[in-house]
MARVEXZA-559314 format. One line per 4 residues: number of its first residue (from 1); their letters; for each residue x, y, z of N, C-alpha, C, O. Coordinates in Angstrom, 2 decimals. Atoms other than C-alpha are relative to their C-alpha. Example, Ala and Ser with C-alpha at 12.3 -4.5 7.8 and 13.67 -1.06 7.14 Angstrom:
<nodes>
1> as> 0.89:-1.19:0.00:12.30:-4.50:7.80:0.90:1.20:0.00:1.94:1.18:0.66 | -0.82:-1.19:-0.06:13.67:-1.06:7.14:-0.77:1.09:0.73:-0.26:2.20:0.90
</nodes>
This chain:
<nodes>
1> mskd> -0.09:-0.14:1.43:10.42:-58.20:40.57:-0.60:1.33:-0.47:-1.62:1.34:-1.17 | 0.53:-1.26:0.47:9.89:-54.54:40.00:0.73:0.43:-1.25:1.96:0.55:-1.27 | -0.58:-0.44:1.26:10.45:-53.44:36.49:0.04:1.53:-0.02:-0.85:2.20:0.52 | -0.11:-1.45:0.12:11.63:-49.93:35.74:-0.95:0.46:-1.11:-0.76:0.13:-2.27
5> rrip> 1.03:-0.43:0.96:8.64:-48.28:34.05:0.21:1.44:-0.44:-0.75:2.20:-0.59 | -0.29:-1.35:0.48:10.35:-45.12:32.92:-0.32:0.11:-1.49:-0.19:-0.86:-2.24 | 0.32:-0.25:1.42:9.30:-43.57:29.60:1.30:0.27:-0.74:2.10:1.10:-0.31 | -1.22:-0.25:0.77:12.05:-43.75:26.98:0.04:1.44:-0.52:-1.02:2.00:-0.82
9> psfe> -0.11:-1.40:0.43:13.40:-40.30:25.92:-0.62:0.26:-1.37:-1.20:1.33:-1.59 | 0.57:-0.23:1.33:12.32:-40.75:22.30:-1.52:0.12:0.07:-2.11:0.88:-0.70 | 1.45:-0.07:-0.16:8.72:-41.31:23.43:-0.41:1.33:0.62:-1.45:1.89:0.27 | 0.28:-1.30:-0.61:8.85:-38.15:25.59:0.02:1.10:-1.07:-0.81:2.02:-1.03
13> vele> -0.07:-0.98:1.08:9.88:-36.15:22.51:-1.25:-0.08:-0.86:-1.80:0.95:-1.26 | 1.23:0.17:0.78:6.95:-37.63:20.59:-1.19:0.60:0.73:-2.05:1.22:0.11 | 1.10:-0.57:-0.77:4.61:-36.63:23.42:0.03:1.52:-0.05:-1.02:2.16:-0.15 | -0.09:-1.45:0.07:5.93:-33.06:23.36:-0.45:0.52:-1.36:-1.09:1.57:-1.44
17> kksi> 0.41:-0.41:1.33:5.40:-32.86:19.60:-1.51:-0.04:-0.15:-2.11:0.81:-0.81 | 1.45:0.16:0.13:1.82:-34.05:19.95:-0.70:0.48:1.25:-1.78:-0.01:1.59 | 0.61:-0.47:-1.24:1.09:-32.13:23.14:-1.37:0.59:-0.30:-1.63:1.12:-1.38 | 1.39:-0.40:0.19:-2.51:-31.25:23.61:-0.29:1.17:0.92:0.10:1.17:2.09
21> syck> 0.48:-1.11:-0.81:-3.97:-27.97:24.79:-1.51:-0.16:0.12:-2.11:-1.05:-0.49 | 1.44:0.11:-0.23:-7.52:-27.37:25.92:-0.69:1.30:-0.39:-0.13:2.39:-0.26 | 0.81:-1.14:0.42:-10.24:-25.07:24.63:-0.29:0.87:1.22:-0.63:0.36:2.29 | 0.25:-0.91:-1.11:-10.63:-21.97:26.80:-1.48:0.16:0.29:-1.85:0.64:1.36
25> acgh> 1.43:-0.16:-0.21:-14.41:-22.04:26.36:-0.66:-1.27:0.56:-1.40:-1.22:1.54 | 0.71:1.22:-0.40:-15.49:-25.68:26.68:0.91:-1.04:0.64:0.41:-2.03:1.19 | -0.92:0.95:-0.62:-12.33:-27.48:27.89:0.29:-1.22:-0.84:0.96:-2.14:-0.37 | -0.23:1.13:0.90:-12.28:-29.87:24.93:1.49:-0.06:-0.37:2.08:0.98:-0.66
29> plpt> -1.42:0.09:0.37:-8.76:-31.22:24.19:0.21:0.34:-1.48:-0.57:-0.05:-2.35 | -0.31:-0.45:1.35:-7.14:-29.67:21.10:1.45:-0.31:-0.34:2.31:-0.23:0.53 | -1.41:0.08:0.42:-4.00:-30.41:19.10:0.60:1.41:-0.01:-0.12:2.39:-0.20 | -0.61:-1.34:-0.10:-1.49:-27.55:19.40:-0.08:0.78:-1.30:-0.05:2.01:-1.26
33> daas> 0.06:-0.73:1.27:-1.73:-26.69:15.70:-1.43:0.33:-0.43:-1.64:0.83:-1.53 | 1.40:-0.29:0.35:-5.53:-26.34:15.78:-0.25:1.50:0.04:0.26:2.20:0.92 | 0.34:-1.42:0.05:-6.91:-22.92:14.80:-1.26:0.29:0.81:-1.43:1.40:1.31 | 1.22:-0.18:-0.77:-10.27:-23.45:16.52:-0.41:-1.33:0.62:0.06:-2.40:0.22
37> cqnc> 0.49:1.20:-0.69:-12.04:-25.89:18.80:-0.95:-0.76:-0.92:-1.83:-0.18:-1.55 | 0.86:0.82:0.84:-13.64:-28.76:16.97:-1.37:-0.22:0.64:-2.33:-0.57:-0.04 | 1.25:0.23:-0.73:-16.33:-28.98:19.65:-0.91:1.24:-0.05:-2.09:1.13:-0.39 | 0.86:-1.19:-0.11:-17.54:-25.37:20.07:0.33:1.09:-1.02:-0.45:2.03:-1.18
41> gtit> -0.35:-0.97:1.04:-15.73:-23.42:17.31:0.77:1.21:0.49:1.08:2.09:-0.31 | -0.76:-1.13:-0.54:-13.90:-20.99:19.61:1.43:-0.05:-0.54:2.04:-1.11:-0.59 | -1.36:0.00:0.52:-10.58:-19.87:18.15:1.00:-0.13:1.15:0.74:0.32:2.27 | -1.00:0.25:-1.03:-7.44:-20.87:20.04:0.83:1.26:0.26:0.80:2.20:-0.53
45> laee> -0.85:-1.13:-0.34:-5.03:-18.48:21.73:1.08:0.21:-1.05:1.41:1.35:-1.38 | -1.03:-0.13:1.04:-2.36:-19.23:19.13:-0.57:0.67:-1.25:0.09:1.50:-1.86 | 0.64:-0.61:1.17:-4.79:-18.31:16.35:-0.31:1.47:0.27:-0.15:2.31:-0.62 | 0.25:-1.39:-0.36:-5.80:-15.13:18.21:1.27:0.82:-0.10:1.26:1.94:-0.61
49> rril> -1.29:-0.69:0.08:-2.12:-14.17:18.52:0.39:0.23:-1.46:0.86:1.32:-1.81 | -0.35:-0.13:1.41:-1.58:-14.82:14.81:-0.83:1.11:-0.66:-0.31:1.92:-1.42 | 0.90:-1.02:0.56:-4.60:-12.67:13.89:0.41:1.38:0.48:0.44:2.33:-0.31 | -0.41:-1.29:-0.54:-3.48:-9.87:16.20:1.32:0.47:-0.61:1.49:1.67:-0.86
53> lekk> -1.27:-0.38:0.64:0.03:-9.94:14.72:-0.24:0.48:-1.43:0.38:1.44:-1.88 | 0.35:-0.43:1.36:-1.46:-9.71:11.21:-0.60:1.40:0.02:-0.23:2.24:-0.79 | 0.63:-1.32:-0.10:-3.62:-6.75:12.27:1.04:1.06:0.33:1.00:2.17:-0.22 | -1.04:-0.95:-0.37:-0.61:-5.06:13.87:0.86:0.34:-1.22:1.18:1.51:-1.44
57> qlll> -0.81:-0.24:1.20:1.43:-5.49:10.67:-0.76:0.86:-1.01:-0.18:1.75:-1.63 | 0.80:-0.80:0.93:-1.43:-4.10:8.57:-0.11:1.46:0.48:-0.04:2.38:-0.33 | 0.09:-1.36:-0.53:-1.80:-1.09:10.89:1.33:0.74:-0.15:1.34:1.94:-0.46 | -1.31:-0.62:0.19:1.94:-0.42:10.76:0.21:0.40:-1.46:0.76:1.46:-1.74
61> ekkr> -0.13:-0.31:1.43:1.85:-0.57:6.96:-0.89:1.19:-0.37:-0.49:2.05:-1.15 | 0.91:-1.12:0.26:-1.16:1.78:6.90:0.60:1.30:0.54:0.52:2.34:-0.12 | -0.63:-1.18:-0.59:0.66:4.20:9.22:1.15:0.48:-0.89:1.31:1.68:-1.11 | -1.11:-0.35:0.86:3.74:4.09:6.97:-0.50:0.68:-1.28:0.08:1.67:-1.73
65> llel> 0.56:-0.59:1.22:1.60:4.81:3.88:-0.57:1.39:0.26:-0.44:2.29:-0.58 | 0.54:-1.32:-0.33:-0.16:7.70:5.63:1.12:1.02:0.19:0.98:2.18:-0.21 | -1.14:-0.91:-0.17:3.19:9.20:6.61:0.59:0.37:-1.35:0.98:1.52:-1.57 | -0.49:-0.30:1.34:4.34:8.90:3.01:-0.93:0.99:-0.72:-0.47:1.90:-1.41
69> qenl> 0.97:-0.85:0.68:1.13:10.53:1.80:0.07:1.43:0.54:-0.15:2.38:-0.21 | -0.10:-1.34:-0.56:1.61:13.46:4.20:1.16:0.77:-0.62:1.12:2.00:-0.70 | -1.18:-0.65:0.57:4.98:14.17:2.59:-0.14:0.27:-1.49:0.73:0.91:-2.09 | 0.20:-0.22:1.44:3.57:14.18:-0.96:-0.57:1.39:-0.25:-1.30:1.93:0.58
73> pecr> 0.59:-1.31:0.33:2.75:17.47:-2.69:-1.50:-0.14:-0.30:-2.00:-1.23:-0.60 | 1.44:0.00:0.26:-0.89:18.47:-3.16:-0.29:0.64:-1.35:0.46:1.48:-1.84 | 0.48:-0.63:1.24:-2.76:19.31:-6.34:-0.48:1.41:0.35:-1.10:1.62:1.38 | 0.38:-1.38:-0.28:-3.32:23.07:-6.57:-1.51:0.20:-0.04:-2.03:1.13:0.58
77> dckn> 1.44:-0.17:0.14:-7.00:22.57:-7.49:-0.81:-0.78:1.04:-1.64:-0.20:1.74 | 0.84:0.83:-0.88:-8.39:19.65:-5.46:0.68:-0.37:1.32:0.05:-0.99:2.18 | -0.78:0.27:-1.22:-5.67:19.37:-2.75:0.23:-1.48:0.26:0.54:-1.86:1.39 | -0.27:1.43:-0.12:-5.32:15.62:-3.38:1.51:-0.22:-0.02:2.23:0.47:-0.73
81> aiqp> -1.42:0.32:0.01:-1.89:14.10:-2.61:0.35:-0.65:-1.35:-0.35:-1.54:-1.82 | -0.41:0.50:1.30:-0.04:13.42:-5.86:1.50:-0.31:0.01:2.23:0.15:0.89 | -1.43:0.29:0.16:3.33:12.06:-6.99:0.70:1.27:-0.47:0.13:2.03:-1.26 | -0.69:-1.25:0.36:5.95:14.82:-7.36:0.19:0.21:-1.50:0.15:1.35:-1.96
85> askt> -0.26:-0.16:1.44:6.60:14.14:-11.07:-1.26:-0.13:-0.85:-1.16:-0.23:-2.07 | 1.25:0.17:0.75:2.91:13.86:-12.06:-0.25:1.18:-0.93:-0.03:2.33:-0.56 | 0.35:-1.06:0.95:1.86:15.78:-15.15:-1.49:0.31:0.05:-1.92:1.37:-0.39 | 1.42:-0.25:-0.20:-1.85:15.40:-14.34:-0.43:-0.58:1.34:0.13:-1.56:1.81
89> ctmc> 0.56:0.50:-1.26:-3.84:14.95:-11.14:-0.96:-1.14:-0.31:-1.78:-1.02:-1.22 | 0.87:1.14:0.26:-5.58:11.58:-10.98:-1.43:0.25:0.45:-2.36:-0.40:-0.04 | 1.35:-0.26:-0.51:-8.56:13.01:-9.08:-0.77:1.01:-0.87:-1.90:0.75:-1.27 | 0.74:-1.06:0.70:-9.45:16.23:-10.93:0.47:0.21:-1.44:-0.20:0.91:-2.20
93> gary> -0.49:-0.13:1.37:-7.36:15.99:-14.11:0.77:1.27:-0.29:1.07:1.56:-1.44 | -0.76:-1.24:0.20:-5.49:19.26:-13.55:1.35:-0.31:-0.62:2.02:-1.27:-0.24 | -1.31:0.18:0.63:-2.42:19.60:-15.76:1.06:0.66:0.86:0.84:1.74:1.41 | -1.11:-0.47:-0.81:0.90:20.09:-13.98:-0.47:0.45:1.39:-0.33:1.62:1.75
97> ptls> 0.63:-0.36:-1.26:-0.77:19.98:-10.56:0.95:0.49:1.09:0.50:1.07:2.07 | -0.93:-0.45:-1.04:2.42:20.69:-8.58:0.37:1.47:-0.17:0.89:2.08:0.77 | -0.28:-1.42:0.20:2.81:24.17:-10.11:-1.05:0.84:0.72:-2.21:0.46:0.80 | 0.97:-0.91:-0.61:1.22:27.06:-8.26:-0.88:0.58:-1.11:-0.55:0.47:-2.29
101> kkry> 0.90:-0.57:1.02:-1.68:28.81:-10.01:0.73:1.04:-0.85:0.58:1.06:-2.07 | -0.70:-1.06:0.72:0.54:31.75:-10.93:1.01:-0.59:-1.00:1.07:-0.15:-2.15 | -0.98:0.62:0.90:3.31:29.57:-12.38:-0.68:-0.79:-1.12:-0.20:-0.81:-2.25 | 0.72:0.75:1.04:0.78:27.38:-14.20:-0.53:0.94:-1.08:-0.42:0.65:-2.27
105> lrfe> 0.53:-0.96:0.97:-0.87:30.41:-15.83:1.13:0.58:-0.85:0.97:0.74:-2.06 | -1.15:-0.50:0.74:2.55:31.80:-16.80:0.46:-1.04:-1.03:0.78:-0.70:-2.17 | -0.39:1.08:0.90:3.41:28.41:-18.31:-0.96:-0.10:-1.18:-0.52:-0.23:-2.32 | 1.00:0.09:1.07:0.14:28.28:-20.30:0.10:1.18:-0.95:-0.04:1.02:-2.16
109> ilks> -0.12:-1.20:0.85:0.59:31.85:-21.56:1.23:-0.12:-0.90:1.16:0.15:-2.10 | -1.21:0.17:0.80:4.16:31.15:-22.67:-0.19:-1.05:-1.08:0.30:-0.91:-2.19 | 0.26:1.05:0.99:3.01:28.00:-24.40:-0.86:0.55:-1.14:-0.59:0.28:-2.31 | 0.88:-0.59:1.02:0.23:29.90:-26.22:0.76:0.98:-0.88:0.60:0.99:-2.10
113> vsiv> -0.77:-0.99:0.76:2.59:32.71:-27.23:0.97:-0.71:-0.93:1.15:-0.29:-2.07 | -0.96:0.71:0.86:5.15:30.23:-28.55:-0.71:-0.65:-1.19:-0.15:-0.72:-2.28 | 0.76:0.59:1.11:2.45:28.53:-30.64:-0.32:1.08:-1.04:-0.20:0.85:-2.24 | 0.32:-1.11:0.91:1.39:31.90:-32.12:1.24:0.44:-0.75:1.19:0.67:-1.96
117> lmal> -1.25:-0.40:0.66:5.01:32.85:-32.83:0.42:-1.03:-1.05:0.89:-0.66:-2.12 | -0.33:1.04:0.99:5.60:29.51:-34.56:-0.88:0.15:-1.24:-0.40:0.01:-2.37 | 0.91:-0.18:1.13:2.52:30.12:-36.73:0.41:1.21:-0.83:0.39:1.15:-2.06 | -0.44:-1.20:0.72:3.73:33.63:-37.62:1.29:-0.27:-0.79:1.44:0.18:-1.92
121> mlfa> -1.24:0.33:0.72:7.17:32.28:-38.51:-0.29:-0.86:-1.22:0.34:-0.68:-2.26 | 0.37:0.83:1.15:5.57:29.68:-40.77:-0.61:0.84:-1.12:-0.29:0.65:-2.29 | 0.60:-0.89:1.01:3.47:32.35:-42.52:1.08:0.86:-0.66:1.06:1.05:-1.88 | -1.08:-0.82:0.55:6.57:34.55:-42.93:0.87:-0.82:-0.94:1.26:-0.35:-2.01
125> aaal> -0.81:0.87:0.85:8.55:31.64:-44.33:-0.75:-0.33:-1.29:-0.15:-0.37:-2.36 | 0.81:0.30:1.19:5.71:30.77:-46.70:-0.04:1.22:-0.93:0.03:1.07:-2.15 | 0.03:-1.21:0.82:5.54:34.40:-47.86:1.34:0.20:-0.72:1.37:0.57:-1.89 | -1.31:-0.12:0.62:9.30:34.46:-48.49:0.17:-0.98:-1.14:0.71:-0.64:-2.19
129> vkel> -0.09:1.03:1.02:9.12:31.24:-50.44:-0.84:0.39:-1.21:-0.43:0.16:-2.35 | 0.90:-0.41:1.08:6.22:32.64:-52.48:0.64:1.12:-0.82:0.52:1.14:-2.04 | -0.67:-1.09:0.72:8.21:35.80:-53.32:1.16:-0.49:-0.82:1.42:0.00:-1.92 | -1.16:0.53:0.72:11.23:33.79:-54.33:-0.41:-0.80:-1.22:0.37:-0.89:-2.17
133> i> 0.43:0.84:1.12:9.26:31.61:-56.68:-0.63:0.82:-1.07:-1.05:0.28:-2.09
</nodes>
């Protein structure tokens, strides 16, 4: 009277789902989804892999950002990387930081001259109006 004591396939699947691993430090049995050993606190290999993957992704993102920063123009005064369309440097406050010193000075002089010319035109217009009245 020997009975067949084979494990039913559905039970084998349940065992695989609840398979147990062991702590690499103390040998305590652990569920596969455990992040650390409940006995000694050592993190599991799966958790170490997850942490290392996170660190790798962060390093790749940092590398990508550094490469982007290398391609950005520099401020003429403080040499800080700035956005190409910036009108002021966020570090030193320089106006139009992407212009060279020579072009910036030319721009400022032209702006000053145009302000003076506008003032002269206003005075001339006021004088004409005064004569007409």
